[in-house]
C-alpha positions, -999 to +999 in steps of 0.1 A: -302-094-214-303-111-248-331-131-265-325-167-277-349-183-301-353-221-296-360-248-322-397-251-311-402-214-319-402-203-282-377-178-268-356-173-236-340-143-222-305-149-207-276-128-195-253-116-222-221-136-223-236-169-210-218-200-223-236-226-244-232-252-217-246-229-189-275-221-212-282-259-217-282-263-179-309-236-176-331-258-197-323-292-180-293-310-165-300-340-187-297-318-218-264-304-205-251-339-199-259-350-235-248-317-251-219-319-275-220-285-292-246-260-304-259-245-336-261-207-334-277-191-364-268-223-383-231-224-373-217-250-350-199-238-319-183-253-288-201-256-255-177-230-241-188-204-267-200-172-251-233-159-265-231-122-269-262-113-290-298-123-299-297-154-320-314-188-328-299-216-309-301-254-310-283-277-286-267-306-305-268-338-285-251-372-289-279-386-310-274-360-337-252-368-368-235-335-363-223-346-328-207-377-343-187-354-366-175-334-336-166-366-317-146-379-347-129-346-353-117-346-317-106-382-321-083-371-350-067-345-328-061-370-300-046-394-325-023-367-339-012-358-304-004-395-297+016-398-329+037-367-320+043-381-286+055-415-299+076-405-329+103-379-336+103-353-363+065-354-370+048-327-389+010-327-390-010-318-421-048-321-420-071-344-400-109-341-407-139-361-398-152-381-427-183-401-434-173-433-415-147-419-391-117-397-394-081-395-406-049-375-401-020-370-425+016-370-412+050-361-426+075-382-407+106-403-412+092-434-394+074-456-419+042-467-402+025-500-407-008-513-393+013-529-365+021-495-350-016-487-347-018-506-314+009-484-298-009-453-311-042-464-296-026-471-263-011-435-262-046-422-272-059-440-241-033-422-220-043-388-234-080-396-227-072-406-191-053-373-186-087-356-191-071-327-210-093-296-214-097-287-251-095-249-255-102-227-285-083-195-291-085-169-319-053-154-333-045-130-361-028-147-390+007-133-383+006-146-347-007-180-359+021-183-384+047-174-357+031-200-334+034-228-360+068-217-372+081-221-337+066-256-336+081-264-370+046-271-385+052-259-422+019-275-434-001-254-409+016-222-421+006-230-457-030-235-445-030-203-426-019-184-457-048-198-476-074-186-451-091-155-463-101-142-429-077-121-408-084-141-377-080-179-374-088-203-346-065-228-329-074-256-305-051-269-277-051-299-254-021-302-232+010-297-253-008-303-286-020-273-307-037-274-340-051-250-366-088-258-366-123-244-372-139-267-347-160-273-328-146-300-305-155-319-273-149-301-240-123-326-227-103-356-241-120-378-215-153-377-235-137-398-262-141-434-253-150-457-281-126-455-310-105-477-333-076-471-357-083-489-389-053-487-413-024-467-427-023-455-463-004-430-484-018-397-494-004-368-514-004-334-496-036-317-508-044-346-531-018-334-557+005-361-569+032-335-576+033-329-538+050-350-511+035-383-502+023-383-466+012-411-443-025-412-435-040-430-405-077-438-407-098-444-377-134-443-364-152-433-332-187-436-318-204-425-286-216-460-278-195-492-277-222-513-294-222-489-323-185-492-327-187-530-325-215-531-351-194-509-374-163-532-370-184-562-377-196-545-409-161-537-419-151-573-413-180-585-435-171-558-461-136-572-464-150-607-471-172-591-498-145-569-513-152-571-550-115-572-558-111-603-537-142-620-550-134-609-586-101-628-584-117-658-567-144-661-593-121-651-622-144-622-632-119-595-642-083-583-638-064-550-638-029-546-651-014-514-637+019-519-654+001-515-687-027-491-677-040-485-642-078-481-639-085-501-670-105-533-667-099-566-684-131-586-683-126-624-681-152-648-696-173-653-665-173-615-657-180-606-693-209-630-694-225-616-663-219-581-676-237-590-709-267-604-689-268-570-672-266-551-705-292-574-722-316-568-693-312-531-697-314-533-735-347-552-735-362-526-712-348-498-733-364-511-765-397-518-746-397-481-735-391-467-770-354-460-770-332-463-801-297-477-797-267-458-810-230-461-810-205-432-810-167-427-814-143-426-785-126-393-796-137-359-809-121-327-819-112-303-791-137-278-806-165-302-798-157-300-761-153-263-762-188-260-777-203-283-751-186-265-722-167-295-710-133-280-719-141-251-696-160-268-668-147-304-669-111-299-680-094-313-649-111-347-655-101-349-692-069-362-707-046-339-727-055-336-764-037-357-790-025-344-823-041-360-854-030-343-887-033-306-879-061-309-853-063-317-816-086-345-805-097-355-770-108-388-755-144-383-747-152-378-710-190-381-717-213-392-745-237-363-745-222-341-773-222-371-797-258-378-791-266-342-798-248-344-831-269-375-840-300-356-831-290-326-852-281-347-883-314-339-899-345-318-893-369-328-866-406-322-862-426-320-830-442-352-842-408-370-839-404-361-802-397-374-777-366-390-791-350-414-766-314-423-775-293-449-756-258-462-757-235-484-736-208-458-743-172-461-731-155-429-722-124-419-703-118-396-673-085-388-656-086-402-621-055-396-600-036-429-594-041-427-556-078-427-560-081-457-583-099-486-566-109-519-584-141-514-603-152-486-581-129-459-595-116-465-630-103-445-660-122-463-687-159-460-679-188-477-697-221-460-688-257-471-695-261-437-710-292-422-726-305-389-736-341-379-741-349-349-765-385-336-759-407-306-761-412-285-729-447-299-727-434-335-727-407-328-701-425-337-669-440-369-683-406-380-695-391-374-660-419-394-644-413-423-668-375-421-660-382-423-623-404-454-628-376-469-650-350-462-624-369-477-595-378-508-615-341-514-621-332-509-585-361-531-573-349-559-596-316-561-577-332-557-543-318-523-534-333-499-509-328-463-519-334-427-511-336-396-534-318-363-536-324-332-557-293-313-568-296-276-575-275-250-593-238-249-584-224-216-572-195-219-597-188-238-629-223-237-644-239-225-676-273-211-685-297-185-671-314-185-637-347-187-655-337-220-672-324-234-640-355-225-620-378-240-646-358-273-647-356-275-609-393-270-604-400-297-630-379-322-611-396-312-578-431-316-593-422-351-607-408-363-574-439-350-555-463-366-580-445-399-574-449-394-537-412-398-531-395-383-501-364-364-511-337-341-497-324-310-515-286-308-520-280-272-527-254-266-554-250-303-562-264-301-598-244-308-629-228-277-646-255-278-672-286-284-651-303-297-619-306-334-613-323-362-593-298-386-577-309-420-563-287-434-536-289-471-529-282-490-497-265-524-502-267-555-481-243-539-456-263-507-455-236-488-473-246-460-495-238-457-532-246-430-557-263-448-586-291-435-608-292-399-621-317-379-641-306-345-652-324-318-671-305-297-696-317-265-713-282-255-721-265-279-745-294-277-770-287-239-770-250-244-774-253-268-803-282-249-818-305-279-822-342-274-830-374-290-839-403-276-860-433-270-839-470-273-847-469-236-855-443-242-882-415-223-863-383-237-849-381-244-812-354-257-788-359-292-775-352-299-738-325-326-732-326-351-703-294-369-694-299-401-675-278-431-664-297-457-643-268-480-634-242-452-634-210-468-647-212-505-656-179-511-639-189-495-606-224-511-606-208-545-612-185-539-582-215-529-561-234-560-572-204-583-563-203-568-528-241-566-524-245-603-533-211-614-519-205-628-554-237-648-554-253-632-584-289-639-591-294-672-609-306-655-641-272-637-644-248-666-639-231-683-668-234-716-651-266-720-633-263-757-624-233-779-617-240-816-620-217-836-597-216-874-604-205-895-574-183-916-596-175-923-633-202-949-632-228-921-630-215-900-659-241-914-684-270-904-661-253-870-655-252-864-693-289-873-696-297-847-668-275-821-686-292-826-719-326-822-704-316-790-686-299-776-717-331-783-737-349-761-712-324-733-717-308-738-683-270-733-684-254-764-670-220-781-666-208-815-654-178-817-630-164-850-642-129-845-626-114-874-606-118-855-573-136-862-540-173-853-542-170-831-510-142-811-526-162-806-558-192-793-537-171-769-517-154-755-548-186-751-567-203-735-537-176-713-522-153-704-551-175-705-582-207-696-563-228-716-588-264-714-576-273-751-577-255-784-575-272-817-586-256-847-570-262-879-589-253-915-578-269-949-575-299-938-556-307-910-580-304-933-610-327-958-594-353-932-584-349-911-616-342-881-593-315-856-585-302-845-551-302-807-548-277-785-529-276-747-532-246-723-528-258-713-493-249-748-482-284-761-478-291-797-487-325-796-503-328-833-507-340-855-536-365-843-561-377-852-595-359-835-624-392-820-636-398-804-602-363-789-602-367-776-637-400-759-629-386-742-598-354-729-614-372-717-646-396-698-624-367-683-604-349-672-636-380-658-653-389-638-622-353-626-619-354-634-582-325-620-561 
């Protein structure tokens, strides 16, 4: 007999060699029906797994996020099997579960389009109806390589070679066999609610020097209603796509032929971006920050000193030769701010020093990963660094948390918090420094009463961090604000302050970006608001639409009054139908308010108000409209 420890702390004695599924049945038939896999001593295993020794066990059911990953991983195998059945000369690469579904990469002569997805889904349905048993086997590496060589699966052989263990696992369902760690569902018939989404290109192993493969994306859920809800969200997301709305509203453009991943801001987009930066700048000054501006390049030695050359090299561009020296485009602003700090002697009385910059830097993003404003090569960050004494550190972190949450609340975001700890590789500094920094962040979060989750190994290479993840209007998650403690760079650059005791001491450095990159945040805002930016941000807040040319004089009077109240306003005096003007203003330009003026409005000295949601708010006095919109702007309502 062996002893199994359950999640509630109790234990059960069972026969050695019992399967996970049979063990679940011993607890209850309903648990066995809902079981997808199990966690044994923290490792996920199949229901067919034989338990041979004492362990901790947790049965993972359909309601568990881990079960959804198993379902989607199985769906990727079913999809791959369908593709191999339908098309000749197909080699399979990798097919993992991902956050919203799954994908599989294929090397095949047939060029797939989204039209073929219907045929693949039909064949998946056939495989599901066949109710194939999904079996796991373990093979030594030589046998595994022979197996995949016989099947002409060269990508699998390469993957086997990369596995450090002597034994690998393979999964089979009918004629289909795949190299896989698992776990999987018991049978193909347990996959019911799935949808293939689209076809894309993907380089083998993400390396653009390798062959371009064809990637099919899909998703799967245990319940039909969850799949339908997801598909509705995707449909709405396509409507809100910031690239589509950006073009519609003439906000920005990208010219890949002259530089992929580089953003050209048009007048409307540049205005809204400036409103965003002005909002942040006002708050920075109010909170005691000084504004700085730094170069876009620096000598290679600077990045060697900072540690970026060693730890961040793959994201940097190759150096350029200037005179007899090598210079690099900056991938971050931090070293420049340290140089400003170290330009003269500092006293403890000068600290904390809060230094901020809307600094543009450059990172190498592979061409296949570039995506509108979300993934770019030229990045402007609302970057800031705080230099403080160790005694001031916690108070500064507390203030930064307040600042972050104020900004997110202004835009109506919901959020949750993560604490990233020391990475296993690519990090600098002693364990003592890391432990001290991590405990400071924990204490600050707990003092603020914020729930948070720890992400082990997710810190920056120079220190632990707080990350704030926001949920947009479609409940999608985005990494946004970050607060990072750094004991290391002050050491590397040998910066100091003179303490009260007259001796030199190291300051602590805090890196923080509340919006993240301006480009990415702007893209998030477009999709969060579906292009309907808050009134305070819009370059045109009101469009006056005269019914005919006879009403232009009154429209001008209304415009002058609004302009005197610092409300941004235009008149649409084009010789177009009023209904057309309203639709264009509401749908394409997304201007918050339209004031329709005609004979009745002139006679009553009023305006007829419509908003961009399509609501006719009726007639009102100009004074009343002005009071309401000014209050909305001042309160920065979303």
